[in-house]
Structures are given as structure tokens and as C-alpha cells.
C-alpha positions as CSV (number, residue, x, y, z in Angstrom):
1,M,223.7,-19.1,-3.8
2,G,227.3,-19.9,-3.3
3,K,230.2,-18.0,-4.5
4,A,230.8,-20.3,-7.9
5,T,227.8,-19.6,-8.8
6,E,227.7,-15.5,-8.3
7,M,231.4,-15.4,-10.6
8,T,229.9,-17.2,-13.2
9,D,226.6,-14.9,-14.0
10,R,229.3,-12.1,-14.6
11,D,227.6,-9.5,-17.4
12,P,230.1,-8.9,-19.8
13,L,228.7,-5.7,-20.7
14,L,229.3,-3.7,-16.6
15,D,233.1,-6.3,-16.6
16,D,233.9,-4.1,-19.8
17,L,231.7,-0.9,-18.1
18,F,233.9,-1.1,-15.0
19,R,237.5,-2.1,-17.6
20,Q,236.8,1.6,-18.8
21,A,236.2,3.4,-15.3
22,R,239.7,1.9,-14.4
23,E,241.6,2.4,-17.5
24,N,240.5,6.5,-17.2
25,P,239.9,8.0,-14.3
26,P,237.7,11.2,-14.4
27,V,240.8,14.3,-13.8
28,A,239.6,17.3,-11.5
29,D,239.5,20.9,-12.5
30,S,242.1,22.1,-10.9
31,D,239.9,25.8,-10.4
32,F,237.2,23.2,-9.3
33,M,239.7,21.5,-6.1
34,A,240.6,25.5,-5.3
35,R,237.0,25.5,-4.7
36,I,236.9,22.2,-2.9
37,L,239.4,23.4,-0.7
38,A,238.2,27.1,-0.1
39,D,235.7,25.5,1.4
40,A,237.1,22.7,3.8
41,V,238.8,25.8,4.8
42,A,235.7,28.2,5.6
43,L,234.3,24.9,7.8
44,Q,237.6,24.4,9.6
45,P,236.7,25.8,13.4
46,V,238.6,28.3,14.7
47,P,240.3,27.8,17.5
48,R,239.1,29.4,21.2
49,P,242.0,31.7,23.3
50,V,242.8,29.4,26.0
51,V,241.3,30.3,29.6
52,A,243.3,30.5,32.7
53,A,241.7,28.1,34.7
54,P,239.1,29.6,37.6
55,A,241.0,29.5,41.7
56,R,240.4,26.7,43.5
57,R,236.2,26.7,45.5
58,S,235.9,25.0,48.4
59,L,233.6,21.6,48.4
60,W,231.0,23.7,50.2
61,S,230.8,26.6,47.8
62,R,230.3,23.8,45.0
63,L,228.0,22.0,47.3
64,I,226.0,25.3,47.8
65,T,226.6,26.2,44.0
66,L,225.4,22.5,42.4
67,L,222.1,22.8,44.3
68,G,220.6,26.1,43.8
69,G,222.8,28.7,46.1
70,A,222.2,30.4,48.9
71,A,218.2,30.5,49.1
72,V,218.0,27.1,47.9
73,I,220.1,25.4,51.3
74,A,217.8,27.6,53.8
75,G,214.4,26.2,51.4
76,L,216.0,22.9,52.1
77,G,217.2,23.2,55.6
78,S,213.5,25.5,56.5
79,A,211.6,22.2,55.0
80,A,214.0,19.4,56.9
81,M,213.5,21.2,60.2
82,A,209.7,21.4,59.4
83,G,209.2,17.8,58.9
84,L,211.1,17.3,61.7
85,V,209.1,18.9,64.0
86,I,205.6,17.8,62.7
87,G,206.9,14.3,62.3
88,Y,207.9,14.3,65.9
89,V,206.7,16.7,68.4
90,Q,203.4,16.1,66.4
91,P,202.1,19.2,67.9
92,A,198.3,19.6,69.6
93,P,196.6,21.2,65.7
94,L,198.0,19.0,63.9
95,T,196.5,15.6,66.0
96,N,193.1,17.7,66.2
97,L,193.3,18.2,62.8
98,A,194.4,14.4,61.6
99,D,191.1,13.0,64.4
100,S,188.9,15.5,62.8
101,F,189.7,13.5,59.2
102,G,189.5,10.6,60.4
103,I,193.0,9.7,60.5
104,V,194.1,9.3,64.3
105,E,191.8,8.8,67.0
106,A,193.1,11.6,70.1
107,G,196.2,11.0,71.8
108,D,197.0,8.1,69.7
109,S,200.5,8.7,67.7
110,V,201.2,7.5,64.2
111,E,204.4,5.4,63.8
112,L,206.4,6.5,60.6
113,L,209.2,4.8,61.1
114,P,208.5,1.6,63.0
115,G,211.4,-0.6,64.2
116,L,212.6,-4.1,63.7
117,D,210.4,-5.8,65.4
118,G,207.5,-6.5,63.6
119,L,209.8,-8.3,60.3
120,L,212.1,-10.9,63.9
121,T,208.4,-12.5,65.0
122,E,207.9,-15.7,63.7
123,E,203.9,-15.5,63.1
């Protein structure tokens, strides 16, 4: 339907109803408006007092707090050192345990971080 069709399909009774509503707009009672304004004021947020900014802390202090505290940093450091020792040194008991499961043969080492030699060869 085009605009021309919509303009001709108007209902005259509905147009009269809208015309009457425009000519006689509803007026709110003053008590009703006072209650609405009182409700609006009651729902307004209460301003919070201004708090002084905390003293600046060092980068390390903020990083330790961000990660969870000194105990978490100590645990991360311990886990990192244990991973380096187990991965690099490969203690004999760990090698024997891996050998018993058939993961590696005795005397072999597992290369977890291989070099780029395998990627550079053309086969």
C-alpha cells in the first residue's frame, strides 16, 4: 500500500476521537502531581561523600595484590622452579618412573622444546 491509499482509508470516527482529545487534554489533579513528585524525590540516588584517593603504591605491590597476594606469588614461583627442575634436569627417579610406564627408554631424554631444525628441512 502506498501513502495515497493510507490517507484515503482513514476512519472518520477515529479522527473525531483524536480531535476531541487534542481539544480537551486531560489535566492532572494537583494532589496527584504532588504525590508523583514526592515519589520521584524519594527515588533519587543519595550522593556519596567524596573519599580521598589512596596513596600511590608501587608497581610490584599492585601486581602482587592483583595476582592474589604473597602466598600466591610464592606458590607460582615454587611451581615454576619445580617445572624447570623436572623438565631440564630430569631426575633419575622420574626417568625410572617414566621408563616403567613405557614412556621413554632408560637413558633417553624427552625433548619438550625442539629446535627449528625440523621445520627448516625440505623433505
